[in-house]
PyMOL CGO cylinders between C-alpha atoms (Angstrom):
from pymol import cmd
from pymol.cgo import CYLINDER

trace = [
    CYLINDER, -0.32, 0.05, 0.03, 1.05, 3.56, -0.22, 0.3, 1, 1, 1, 1, 1, 1,
    CYLINDER, 1.05, 3.56, -0.22, 2.70, 5.06, 2.59, 0.3, 1, 1, 1, 1, 1, 1,
    CYLINDER, 2.70, 5.06, 2.59, 3.36, 8.73, 3.92, 0.3, 1, 1, 1, 1, 1, 1,
    CYLINDER, 3.36, 8.73, 3.92, 6.60, 10.29, 2.75, 0.3, 1, 1, 1, 1, 1, 1,
    CYLINDER, 6.60, 10.29, 2.75, 7.55, 12.89, 5.00, 0.3, 1, 1, 1, 1, 1, 1,
    CYLINDER, 7.55, 12.89, 5.00, 5.39, 15.60, 6.75, 0.3, 1, 1, 1, 1, 1, 1,
    CYLINDER, 5.39, 15.60, 6.75, 3.94, 17.39, 3.77, 0.3, 1, 1, 1, 1, 1, 1,
    CYLINDER, 3.94, 17.39, 3.77, 1.37, 14.94, 2.63, 0.3, 1, 1, 1, 1, 1, 1,
    CYLINDER, 1.37, 14.94, 2.63, 3.64, 12.84, 0.21, 0.3, 1, 1, 1, 1, 1, 1,
    CYLINDER, 3.64, 12.84, 0.21, 3.51, 9.63, -0.80, 0.3, 1, 1, 1, 1, 1, 1,
    CYLINDER, 3.51, 9.63, -0.80, 5.65, 6.44, -1.58, 0.3, 1, 1, 1, 1, 1, 1,
    CYLINDER, 5.65, 6.44, -1.58, 4.49, 4.10, -4.08, 0.3, 1, 1, 1, 1, 1, 1,
    CYLINDER, 4.49, 4.10, -4.08, 5.57, 0.46, -4.86, 0.3, 1, 1, 1, 1, 1, 1,
    CYLINDER, 5.57, 0.46, -4.86, 5.76, -0.77, -8.35, 0.3, 1, 1, 1, 1, 1, 1,
    CYLINDER, 5.76, -0.77, -8.35, 2.54, -2.52, -8.37, 0.3, 1, 1, 1, 1, 1, 1,
    CYLINDER, 2.54, -2.52, -8.37, 0.68, 0.22, -6.98, 0.3, 1, 1, 1, 1, 1, 1,
    CYLINDER, 0.68, 0.22, -6.98, 2.17, 2.35, -9.92, 0.3, 1, 1, 1, 1, 1, 1,
    CYLINDER, 2.17, 2.35, -9.92, 1.20, -0.17, -12.42, 0.3, 1, 1, 1, 1, 1, 1,
    CYLINDER, 1.20, -0.17, -12.42, -2.32, 0.15, -11.01, 0.3, 1, 1, 1, 1, 1, 1,
    CYLINDER, -2.32, 0.15, -11.01, -2.43, 3.91, -11.29, 0.3, 1, 1, 1, 1, 1, 1,
    CYLINDER, -2.43, 3.91, -11.29, -0.85, 4.25, -14.77, 0.3, 1, 1, 1, 1, 1, 1,
    CYLINDER, -0.85, 4.25, -14.77, -3.59, 1.61, -15.70, 0.3, 1, 1, 1, 1, 1, 1,
    CYLINDER, -3.59, 1.61, -15.70, -5.90, 3.79, -13.99, 0.3, 1, 1, 1, 1, 1, 1,
    CYLINDER, -5.90, 3.79, -13.99, -4.60, 7.31, -15.67, 0.3, 1, 1, 1, 1, 1, 1,
    CYLINDER, -4.60, 7.31, -15.67, -4.79, 4.98, -19.12, 0.3, 1, 1, 1, 1, 1, 1,
    CYLINDER, -4.79, 4.98, -19.12, -8.65, 4.53, -18.06, 0.3, 1, 1, 1, 1, 1, 1,
    CYLINDER, -8.65, 4.53, -18.06, -9.40, 7.99, -17.31, 0.3, 1, 1, 1, 1, 1, 1,
    CYLINDER, -9.40, 7.99, -17.31, -7.81, 9.01, -20.74, 0.3, 1, 1, 1, 1, 1, 1,
    CYLINDER, -7.81, 9.01, -20.74, -9.43, 6.20, -23.25, 0.3, 1, 1, 1, 1, 1, 1,
    CYLINDER, -9.43, 6.20, -23.25, -12.41, 5.52, -21.44, 0.3, 1, 1, 1, 1, 1, 1,
    CYLINDER, -12.41, 5.52, -21.44, -13.76, 1.69, -22.97, 0.3, 1, 1, 1, 1, 1, 1,
    CYLINDER, -13.76, 1.69, -22.97, -14.19, -1.65, -21.77, 0.3, 1, 1, 1, 1, 1, 1,
    CYLINDER, -14.19, -1.65, -21.77, -12.80, -2.27, -18.48, 0.3, 1, 1, 1, 1, 1, 1,
    CYLINDER, -12.80, -2.27, -18.48, -12.11, -5.94, -17.10, 0.3, 1, 1, 1, 1, 1, 1,
    CYLINDER, -12.11, -5.94, -17.10, -13.03, -6.91, -13.71, 0.3, 1, 1, 1, 1, 1, 1,
    CYLINDER, -13.03, -6.91, -13.71, -9.56, -7.31, -12.49, 0.3, 1, 1, 1, 1, 1, 1,
    CYLINDER, -9.56, -7.31, -12.49, -8.56, -3.49, -13.74, 0.3, 1, 1, 1, 1, 1, 1,
    CYLINDER, -8.56, -3.49, -13.74, -11.82, -2.45, -11.41, 0.3, 1, 1, 1, 1, 1, 1,
    CYLINDER, -11.82, -2.45, -11.41, -10.74, -4.43, -8.41, 0.3, 1, 1, 1, 1, 1, 1,
    CYLINDER, -10.74, -4.43, -8.41, -7.37, -3.02, -8.30, 0.3, 1, 1, 1, 1, 1, 1,
    CYLINDER, -7.37, -3.02, -8.30, -8.51, 0.24, -8.71, 0.3, 1, 1, 1, 1, 1, 1,
    CYLINDER, -8.51, 0.24, -8.71, -10.66, -0.06, -5.80, 0.3, 1, 1, 1, 1, 1, 1,
    CYLINDER, -10.66, -0.06, -5.80, -7.77, -1.45, -4.12, 0.3, 1, 1, 1, 1, 1, 1,
    CYLINDER, -7.77, -1.45, -4.12, -5.68, 1.61, -4.52, 0.3, 1, 1, 1, 1, 1, 1,
    CYLINDER, -5.68, 1.61, -4.52, -8.39, 3.79, -3.82, 0.3, 1, 1, 1, 1, 1, 1,
    CYLINDER, -8.39, 3.79, -3.82, -8.26, 2.10, -0.13, 0.3, 1, 1, 1, 1, 1, 1,
    CYLINDER, -8.26, 2.10, -0.13, -4.90, 2.30, 0.40, 0.3, 1, 1, 1, 1, 1, 1,
    CYLINDER, -4.90, 2.30, 0.40, -4.56, 6.11, -0.77, 0.3, 1, 1, 1, 1, 1, 1,
    CYLINDER, -4.56, 6.11, -0.77, -7.40, 6.88, 1.85, 0.3, 1, 1, 1, 1, 1, 1,
    CYLINDER, -7.40, 6.88, 1.85, -5.32, 4.72, 4.36, 0.3, 1, 1, 1, 1, 1, 1,
    CYLINDER, -5.32, 4.72, 4.36, -2.08, 6.53, 3.97, 0.3, 1, 1, 1, 1, 1, 1,
    CYLINDER, -2.08, 6.53, 3.97, -3.78, 10.30, 3.86, 0.3, 1, 1, 1, 1, 1, 1,
    CYLINDER, -3.78, 10.30, 3.86, -5.12, 9.41, 7.41, 0.3, 1, 1, 1, 1, 1, 1,
    CYLINDER, -5.12, 9.41, 7.41, -1.93, 8.20, 8.21, 0.3, 1, 1, 1, 1, 1, 1,
    CYLINDER, -1.93, 8.20, 8.21, -0.21, 10.96, 6.99, 0.3, 1, 1, 1, 1, 1, 1,
    CYLINDER, -0.21, 10.96, 6.99, -2.77, 13.41, 8.97, 0.3, 1, 1, 1, 1, 1, 1,
    CYLINDER, -2.77, 13.41, 8.97, -1.83, 11.21, 12.44, 0.3, 1, 1, 1, 1, 1, 1,
    CYLINDER, -1.83, 11.21, 12.44, 1.70, 11.48, 11.61, 0.3, 1, 1, 1, 1, 1, 1,
    CYLINDER, 1.70, 11.48, 11.61, 1.18, 15.43, 11.35, 0.3, 1, 1, 1, 1, 1, 1,
    CYLINDER, 1.18, 15.43, 11.35, -0.56, 15.92, 14.66, 0.3, 1, 1, 1, 1, 1, 1,
    CYLINDER, -0.56, 15.92, 14.66, 1.80, 14.03, 16.40, 0.3, 1, 1, 1, 1, 1, 1,
    CYLINDER, 1.80, 14.03, 16.40, 4.93, 16.19, 15.12, 0.3, 1, 1, 1, 1, 1, 1,
    CYLINDER, 4.93, 16.19, 15.12, 2.50, 19.20, 16.28, 0.3, 1, 1, 1, 1, 1, 1,
    CYLINDER, 2.50, 19.20, 16.28, 2.06, 17.93, 19.71, 0.3, 1, 1, 1, 1, 1, 1,
    CYLINDER, 2.06, 17.93, 19.71, 5.80, 17.15, 19.92, 0.3, 1, 1, 1, 1, 1, 1,
    CYLINDER, 5.80, 17.15, 19.92, 6.71, 21.01, 19.03, 0.3, 1, 1, 1, 1, 1, 1,
    CYLINDER, 6.71, 21.01, 19.03, 4.35, 22.09, 21.83, 0.3, 1, 1, 1, 1, 1, 1,
    CYLINDER, 4.35, 22.09, 21.83, 5.82, 20.10, 24.22, 0.3, 1, 1, 1, 1, 1, 1,
    CYLINDER, 5.82, 20.10, 24.22, 9.22, 21.19, 23.41, 0.3, 1, 1, 1, 1, 1, 1,
    CYLINDER, 9.22, 21.19, 23.41, 8.28, 24.84, 23.11, 0.3, 1, 1, 1, 1, 1, 1,
    CYLINDER, 8.28, 24.84, 23.11, 6.72, 24.45, 26.43, 0.3, 1, 1, 1, 1, 1, 1,
    CYLINDER, 6.72, 24.45, 26.43, 10.41, 23.07, 28.09, 0.3, 1, 1, 1, 1, 1, 1,
    CYLINDER, 10.41, 23.07, 28.09, 12.12, 26.13, 26.74, 0.3, 1, 1, 1, 1, 1, 1,
    CYLINDER, 12.12, 26.13, 26.74, 14.80, 27.38, 26.64, 0.3, 1, 1, 1, 1, 1, 1,
    CYLINDER, 14.80, 27.38, 26.64, 16.14, 23.35, 27.82, 0.3, 1, 1, 1, 1, 1, 1,
    CYLINDER, 16.14, 23.35, 27.82, 15.16, 22.21, 25.02, 0.3, 1, 1, 1, 1, 1, 1,
    CYLINDER, 15.16, 22.21, 25.02, 16.15, 24.96, 22.31, 0.3, 1, 1, 1, 1, 1, 1,
    CYLINDER, 16.15, 24.96, 22.31, 18.22, 22.18, 19.73, 0.3, 1, 1, 1, 1, 1, 1,
    CYLINDER, 18.22, 22.18, 19.73, 14.88, 20.07, 19.58, 0.3, 1, 1, 1, 1, 1, 1,
    CYLINDER, 14.88, 20.07, 19.58, 12.70, 22.57, 19.56, 0.3, 1, 1, 1, 1, 1, 1,
    CYLINDER, 12.70, 22.57, 19.56, 14.17, 24.61, 16.19, 0.3, 1, 1, 1, 1, 1, 1,
    CYLINDER, 14.17, 24.61, 16.19, 14.40, 21.14, 14.44, 0.3, 1, 1, 1, 1, 1, 1,
    CYLINDER, 14.40, 21.14, 14.44, 11.24, 20.49, 14.96, 0.3, 1, 1, 1, 1, 1, 1,
    CYLINDER, 11.24, 20.49, 14.96, 9.73, 23.88, 13.97, 0.3, 1, 1, 1, 1, 1, 1,
    CYLINDER, 9.73, 23.88, 13.97, 11.99, 23.68, 10.40, 0.3, 1, 1, 1, 1, 1, 1,
    CYLINDER, 11.99, 23.68, 10.40, 10.21, 19.93, 10.05, 0.3, 1, 1, 1, 1, 1, 1,
    CYLINDER, 10.21, 19.93, 10.05, 7.11, 21.77, 10.62, 0.3, 1, 1, 1, 1, 1, 1,
    CYLINDER, 7.11, 21.77, 10.62, 7.63, 25.04, 8.52, 0.3, 1, 1, 1, 1, 1, 1,
    CYLINDER, 7.63, 25.04, 8.52, 8.22, 22.60, 5.57, 0.3, 1, 1, 1, 1, 1, 1,
    CYLINDER, 8.22, 22.60, 5.57, 5.03, 20.98, 6.19, 0.3, 1, 1, 1, 1, 1, 1,
    CYLINDER, 5.03, 20.98, 6.19, 3.26, 24.16, 5.40, 0.3, 1, 1, 1, 1, 1, 1,
    CYLINDER, 3.26, 24.16, 5.40, 3.07, 24.75, 9.36, 0.3, 1, 1, 1, 1, 1, 1,
    CYLINDER, 3.07, 24.75, 9.36, 1.87, 28.35, 10.10, 0.3, 1, 1, 1, 1, 1, 1,
    CYLINDER, 1.87, 28.35, 10.10, 3.62, 30.13, 13.25, 0.3, 1, 1, 1, 1, 1, 1,
    CYLINDER, 3.62, 30.13, 13.25, 1.46, 31.14, 15.83, 0.3, 1, 1, 1, 1, 1, 1,
    CYLINDER, 1.46, 31.14, 15.83, 1.97, 33.61, 18.71, 0.3, 1, 1, 1, 1, 1, 1,
    CYLINDER, 1.97, 33.61, 18.71, 3.78, 31.03, 20.68, 0.3, 1, 1, 1, 1, 1, 1,
    CYLINDER, 3.78, 31.03, 20.68, 6.48, 30.49, 18.25, 0.3, 1, 1, 1, 1, 1, 1,
    CYLINDER, 6.48, 30.49, 18.25, 7.35, 33.99, 17.64, 0.3, 1, 1, 1, 1, 1, 1,
    CYLINDER, 7.35, 33.99, 17.64, 7.78, 34.83, 21.28, 0.3, 1, 1, 1, 1, 1, 1,
    CYLINDER, 7.78, 34.83, 21.28, 9.66, 31.75, 22.02, 0.3, 1, 1, 1, 1, 1, 1,
    CYLINDER, 9.66, 31.75, 22.02, 11.82, 32.91, 19.30, 0.3, 1, 1, 1, 1, 1, 1,
    CYLINDER, 11.82, 32.91, 19.30, 12.16, 36.63, 20.37, 0.3, 1, 1, 1, 1, 1, 1,
    CYLINDER, 12.16, 36.63, 20.37, 13.49, 35.04, 24.10, 0.3, 1, 1, 1, 1, 1, 1,
    CYLINDER, 13.49, 35.04, 24.10, 15.89, 32.78, 21.93, 0.3, 1, 1, 1, 1, 1, 1,
    CYLINDER, 15.89, 32.78, 21.93, 17.06, 35.53, 19.66, 0.3, 1, 1, 1, 1, 1, 1,
    CYLINDER, 17.06, 35.53, 19.66, 20.83, 35.43, 20.80, 0.3, 1, 1, 1, 1, 1, 1,
    CYLINDER, 20.83, 35.43, 20.80, 20.96, 32.35, 18.84, 0.3, 1, 1, 1, 1, 1, 1,
    CYLINDER, 20.96, 32.35, 18.84, 22.05, 32.13, 15.21, 0.3, 1, 1, 1, 1, 1, 1,
    CYLINDER, 22.05, 32.13, 15.21, 19.43, 29.42, 14.31, 0.3, 1, 1, 1, 1, 1, 1,
    CYLINDER, 19.43, 29.42, 14.31, 16.92, 30.97, 16.70, 0.3, 1, 1, 1, 1, 1, 1,
    CYLINDER, 16.92, 30.97, 16.70, 17.35, 34.26, 14.61, 0.3, 1, 1, 1, 1, 1, 1,
    CYLINDER, 17.35, 34.26, 14.61, 16.87, 33.14, 11.18, 0.3, 1, 1, 1, 1, 1, 1,
    CYLINDER, 16.87, 33.14, 11.18, 13.74, 30.99, 12.55, 0.3, 1, 1, 1, 1, 1, 1,
    CYLINDER, 13.74, 30.99, 12.55, 12.60, 34.13, 13.80, 0.3, 1, 1, 1, 1, 1, 1,
    CYLINDER, 12.60, 34.13, 13.80, 13.18, 35.76, 10.41, 0.3, 1, 1, 1, 1, 1, 1,
    CYLINDER, 13.18, 35.76, 10.41, 11.50, 33.19, 8.56, 0.3, 1, 1, 1, 1, 1, 1,
    CYLINDER, 11.50, 33.19, 8.56, 8.31, 32.85, 10.97, 0.3, 1, 1, 1, 1, 1, 1,
    CYLINDER, 8.31, 32.85, 10.97, 7.74, 37.19, 10.79, 0.3, 1, 1, 1, 1, 1, 1,
    CYLINDER, 7.74, 37.19, 10.79, 7.56, 36.66, 7.21, 0.3, 1, 1, 1, 1, 1, 1,
    CYLINDER, 7.56, 36.66, 7.21, 4.40, 34.31, 7.51, 0.3, 1, 1, 1, 1, 1, 1,
    CYLINDER, 4.40, 34.31, 7.51, 2.60, 35.73, 9.91, 0.3, 1, 1, 1, 1, 1, 1,
    CYLINDER, 2.60, 35.73, 9.91, 3.00, 38.78, 7.87, 0.3, 1, 1, 1, 1, 1, 1,
    CYLINDER, 3.00, 38.78, 7.87, 1.69, 37.03, 4.72, 0.3, 1, 1, 1, 1, 1, 1,
    CYLINDER, 1.69, 37.03, 4.72, -1.14, 35.59, 6.67, 0.3, 1, 1, 1, 1, 1, 1,
    CYLINDER, -1.14, 35.59, 6.67, -2.46, 38.66, 8.50, 0.3, 1, 1, 1, 1, 1, 1,
    CYLINDER, -2.46, 38.66, 8.50, -2.31, 40.19, 4.44, 0.3, 1, 1, 1, 1, 1, 1,
    CYLINDER, -2.31, 40.19, 4.44, -4.34, 37.24, 3.51, 0.3, 1, 1, 1, 1, 1, 1,
    CYLINDER, -4.34, 37.24, 3.51, -6.76, 37.59, 6.38, 0.3, 1, 1, 1, 1, 1, 1,
    CYLINDER, -6.76, 37.59, 6.38, -7.03, 41.44, 5.45, 0.3, 1, 1, 1, 1, 1, 1,
    CYLINDER, -7.03, 41.44, 5.45, -7.47, 40.91, 1.86, 0.3, 1, 1, 1, 1, 1, 1,
    CYLINDER, -7.47, 40.91, 1.86, -10.11, 38.48, 2.73, 0.3, 1, 1, 1, 1, 1, 1,
    CYLINDER, -10.11, 38.48, 2.73, -12.06, 40.60, 4.78, 0.3, 1, 1, 1, 1, 1, 1,
    CYLINDER, -12.06, 40.60, 4.78, -12.05, 43.42, 2.68, 0.3, 1, 1, 1, 1, 1, 1,
    CYLINDER, -12.05, 43.42, 2.68, -13.50, 40.89, -0.54, 0.3, 1, 1, 1, 1, 1, 1,
    CYLINDER, -13.50, 40.89, -0.54, -16.13, 39.21, 1.62, 0.3, 1, 1, 1, 1, 1, 1,
    CYLINDER, -16.13, 39.21, 1.62, -17.69, 42.53, 3.46, 0.3, 1, 1, 1, 1, 1, 1,
    CYLINDER, -17.69, 42.53, 3.46, -17.82, 45.16, 1.07, 0.3, 1, 1, 1, 1, 1, 1,
    CYLINDER, -17.82, 45.16, 1.07, -18.27, 48.77, 1.93, 0.3, 1, 1, 1, 1, 1, 1,
    CYLINDER, -18.27, 48.77, 1.93, -22.25, 49.88, 2.10, 0.3, 1, 1, 1, 1, 1, 1,
    CYLINDER, -22.25, 49.88, 2.10, -22.65, 52.49, -0.89, 0.3, 1, 1, 1, 1, 1, 1,
    CYLINDER, -22.65, 52.49, -0.89, -24.36, 55.57, 0.38, 0.3, 1, 1, 1, 1, 1, 1,
    CYLINDER, -24.36, 55.57, 0.38, -27.77, 56.35, -1.49, 0.3, 1, 1, 1, 1, 1, 1,
    CYLINDER, -27.77, 56.35, -1.49, -27.67, 59.72, -3.14, 0.3, 1, 1, 1, 1, 1, 1,
    CYLINDER, -27.67, 59.72, -3.14, -31.11, 61.01, -2.01, 0.3, 1, 1, 1, 1, 1, 1,
    CYLINDER, -31.11, 61.01, -2.01, -33.55, 59.29, 0.80, 0.3, 1, 1, 1, 1, 1, 1,
    CYLINDER, -33.55, 59.29, 0.80, -37.08, 58.92, 0.14, 0.3, 1, 1, 1, 1, 1, 1,
    CYLINDER, -37.08, 58.92, 0.14, -39.67, 60.78, 2.63, 0.3, 1, 1, 1, 1, 1, 1,
    CYLINDER, -39.67, 60.78, 2.63, -41.11, 58.62, 5.30, 0.3, 1, 1, 1, 1, 1, 1,
    CYLINDER, -41.11, 58.62, 5.30, -44.58, 58.05, 5.04, 0.3, 1, 1, 1, 1, 1, 1,
    CYLINDER, -44.58, 58.05, 5.04, -46.66, 57.31, 7.95, 0.3, 1, 1, 1, 1, 1, 1,
    CYLINDER, -46.66, 57.31, 7.95, -48.93, 54.36, 7.70, 0.3, 1, 1, 1, 1, 1, 1,
    CYLINDER, -48.93, 54.36, 7.70, -52.59, 53.92, 8.64, 0.3, 1, 1, 1, 1, 1, 1,
    CYLINDER, -52.59, 53.92, 8.64, -54.15, 52.66, 11.52, 0.3, 1, 1, 1, 1, 1, 1,
    CYLINDER, -54.15, 52.66, 11.52, -50.95, 54.09, 13.75, 0.3, 1, 1, 1, 1, 1, 1,
    CYLINDER, -50.95, 54.09, 13.75, -50.42, 56.56, 16.36, 0.3, 1, 1, 1, 1, 1, 1,
    CYLINDER, -50.42, 56.56, 16.36, -50.91, 59.82, 13.44, 0.3, 1, 1, 1, 1, 1, 1,
    CYLINDER, -50.91, 59.82, 13.44, -54.27, 58.15, 12.43, 0.3, 1, 1, 1, 1, 1, 1,
    CYLINDER, -54.27, 58.15, 12.43, -55.10, 58.34, 15.98, 0.3, 1, 1, 1, 1, 1, 1,
    CYLINDER, -55.10, 58.34, 15.98, -53.87, 61.85, 16.56, 0.3, 1, 1, 1, 1, 1, 1,
    CYLINDER, -53.87, 61.85, 16.56, -56.05, 62.85, 13.21, 0.3, 1, 1, 1, 1, 1, 1,
    CYLINDER, -56.05, 62.85, 13.21, -59.46, 61.01, 14.32, 0.3, 1, 1, 1, 1, 1, 1,
    CYLINDER, -59.46, 61.01, 14.32, -58.82, 62.69, 17.86, 0.3, 1, 1, 1, 1, 1, 1,
    CYLINDER, -58.82, 62.69, 17.86, -58.64, 66.18, 16.29, 0.3, 1, 1, 1, 1, 1, 1,
    CYLINDER, -58.64, 66.18, 16.29, -61.55, 65.67, 13.66, 0.3, 1, 1, 1, 1, 1, 1,
    CYLINDER, -61.55, 65.67, 13.66, -64.08, 65.10, 17.01, 0.3, 1, 1, 1, 1, 1, 1,
    CYLINDER, -64.08, 65.10, 17.01, -65.63, 67.91, 18.20, 0.3, 1, 1, 1, 1, 1, 1,
    CYLINDER, -65.63, 67.91, 18.20, -64.61, 69.11, 21.78, 0.3, 1, 1, 1, 1, 1, 1,
    CYLINDER, -64.61, 69.11, 21.78, -67.14, 67.59, 24.76, 0.3, 1, 1, 1, 1, 1, 1,
    CYLINDER, -67.14, 67.59, 24.76, -68.61, 70.68, 26.51, 0.3, 1, 1, 1, 1, 1, 1,
    CYLINDER, -68.61, 70.68, 26.51, -67.64, 70.95, 30.01, 0.3, 1, 1, 1, 1, 1, 1,
    CYLINDER, -67.64, 70.95, 30.01, -70.22, 70.18, 32.77, 0.3, 1, 1, 1, 1, 1, 1,
    CYLINDER, -70.22, 70.18, 32.77, -71.51, 73.36, 34.35, 0.3, 1, 1, 1, 1, 1, 1,
    CYLINDER, -71.51, 73.36, 34.35, -71.83, 73.58, 38.22, 0.3, 1, 1, 1, 1, 1, 1,
    CYLINDER, -71.83, 73.58, 38.22, -75.56, 72.96, 39.76, 0.3, 1, 1, 1, 1, 1, 1,
    CYLINDER, -75.56, 72.96, 39.76, -76.58, 76.16, 41.67, 0.3, 1, 1, 1, 1, 1, 1,
    CYLINDER, -76.58, 76.16, 41.67, -76.63, 76.27, 45.06, 0.3, 1, 1, 1, 1, 1, 1,
    CYLINDER, -76.63, 76.27, 45.06, -80.44, 75.40, 46.96, 0.3, 1, 1, 1, 1, 1, 1,
    CYLINDER, -80.44, 75.40, 46.96, -82.21, 78.56, 48.09, 0.3, 1, 1, 1, 1, 1, 1,
    CYLINDER, -82.21, 78.56, 48.09, -84.80, 78.88, 50.73, 0.3, 1, 1, 1, 1, 1, 1,
    CYLINDER, -84.80, 78.88, 50.73, -88.56, 78.63, 49.31, 0.3, 1, 1, 1, 1, 1, 1,
    CYLINDER, -88.56, 78.63, 49.31, -89.57, 81.87, 50.48, 0.3, 1, 1, 1, 1, 1, 1,
    CYLINDER, -89.57, 81.87, 50.48, -93.37, 80.90, 50.59, 0.3, 1, 1, 1, 1, 1, 1,
    CYLINDER, -93.37, 80.90, 50.59, -92.51, 78.48, 53.50, 0.3, 1, 1, 1, 1, 1, 1,
    CYLINDER, -92.51, 78.48, 53.50, -93.50, 80.08, 56.93, 0.3, 1, 1, 1, 1, 1, 1,
    CYLINDER, -93.50, 80.08, 56.93, -90.82, 80.91, 59.35, 0.3, 1, 1, 1, 1, 1, 1,
    CYLINDER, -90.82, 80.91, 59.35, -90.96, 79.56, 62.99, 0.3, 1, 1, 1, 1, 1, 1,
    CYLINDER, -90.96, 79.56, 62.99, -91.95, 82.41, 65.57, 0.3, 1, 1, 1, 1, 1, 1,
    CYLINDER, -91.95, 82.41, 65.57, -89.73, 83.50, 67.85, 0.3, 1, 1, 1, 1, 1, 1,
    CYLINDER, -89.73, 83.50, 67.85, -90.47, 82.03, 71.70, 0.3, 1, 1, 1, 1, 1, 1,
    CYLINDER, -90.47, 82.03, 71.70, -91.29, 85.35, 74.14, 0.3, 1, 1, 1, 1, 1, 1,
    CYLINDER, -91.29, 85.35, 74.14, -89.70, 85.14, 77.80, 0.3, 1, 1, 1, 1, 1, 1,
    CYLINDER, -89.70, 85.14, 77.80, -93.00, 84.11, 79.20, 0.3, 1, 1, 1, 1, 1, 1,
    CYLINDER, -93.00, 84.11, 79.20, -92.84, 80.81, 77.07, 0.3, 1, 1, 1, 1, 1, 1,
    CYLINDER, -92.84, 80.81, 77.07, -89.53, 80.01, 77.84, 0.3, 1, 1, 1, 1, 1, 1,
    CYLINDER, -89.53, 80.01, 77.84, -89.38, 81.10, 81.57, 0.3, 1, 1, 1, 1, 1, 1,
    CYLINDER, -89.38, 81.10, 81.57, -93.31, 80.01, 82.37, 0.3, 1, 1, 1, 1, 1, 1,
    CYLINDER, -93.31, 80.01, 82.37, -94.98, 81.34, 85.63, 0.3, 1, 1, 1, 1, 1, 1,
    CYLINDER, -94.98, 81.34, 85.63, -95.14, 79.40, 88.97, 0.3, 1, 1, 1, 1, 1, 1,
    CYLINDER, -95.14, 79.40, 88.97, -98.38, 79.16, 90.29, 0.3, 1, 1, 1, 1, 1, 1,
    CYLINDER, -98.38, 79.16, 90.29, -98.44, 80.28, 94.34, 0.3, 1, 1, 1, 1, 1, 1,
    CYLINDER, -98.44, 80.28, 94.34, -98.14, 77.27, 96.81, 0.3, 1, 1, 1, 1, 1, 1,
    CYLINDER, -98.14, 77.27, 96.81, -101.36, 75.99, 98.63, 0.3, 1, 1, 1, 1, 1, 1,
    CYLINDER, -101.36, 75.99, 98.63, -102.09, 77.14, 102.20, 0.3, 1, 1, 1, 1, 1, 1,
    CYLINDER, -102.09, 77.14, 102.20, -101.82, 74.49, 104.73, 0.3, 1, 1, 1, 1, 1, 1,
    CYLINDER, -101.82, 74.49, 104.73, -105.01, 72.79, 106.06, 0.3, 1, 1, 1, 1, 1, 1,
    CYLINDER, -105.01, 72.79, 106.06, -106.01, 73.61, 109.67, 0.3, 1, 1, 1, 1, 1, 1,
    CYLINDER, -106.01, 73.61, 109.67, -106.76, 70.51, 111.98, 0.3, 1, 1, 1, 1, 1, 1,
    CYLINDER, -106.76, 70.51, 111.98, -110.55, 71.31, 113.45, 0.3, 1, 1, 1, 1, 1, 1,
    CYLINDER, -110.55, 71.31, 113.45, -110.84, 70.20, 117.38, 0.3, 1, 1, 1, 1, 1, 1,
]
cmd.load_cgo(trace, "trace")
């Protein structure tokens, strides 16, 4: 089966696999009657390629994991970190801010200085690419030359205010007049002193006993 070659996604093919690959390309360029044996060989080669691709992804994940471990153990692992970073950069790895910070701390080392310069160039390219993609995806909104006048929709607050203006004002209720006494009603006479203080009767004379 094909085997991954390096960490860039390369494949190493054997002689039998190359024969099947050439036969598949010939069938693609000149389609015609295909034998069952050729079909089975092409299917097996496709399965082997899928397995090799998965294996390459797994090896790349191991490489990046080792790079993180060596970077976390700096400066004692500087030599191993430099080697892993160079291999990762060769496999289309894009440096992260932690890589730039580690290389700046070790810029006294000539190898670290060279890697720092290389990583800074890649980081600047990534920033420019992100800005270019953002400018293409999000165009600036065009300002219209003139704005149409906004009209109020019927049935809203403006309609209610117009209806209220059209209705006649309600008359304010007048206060009820105060009740006046009836002049025809007889007035009560004022009592006299004799009625207020009646005259007392004289006491009766005492009875005399006859012997």
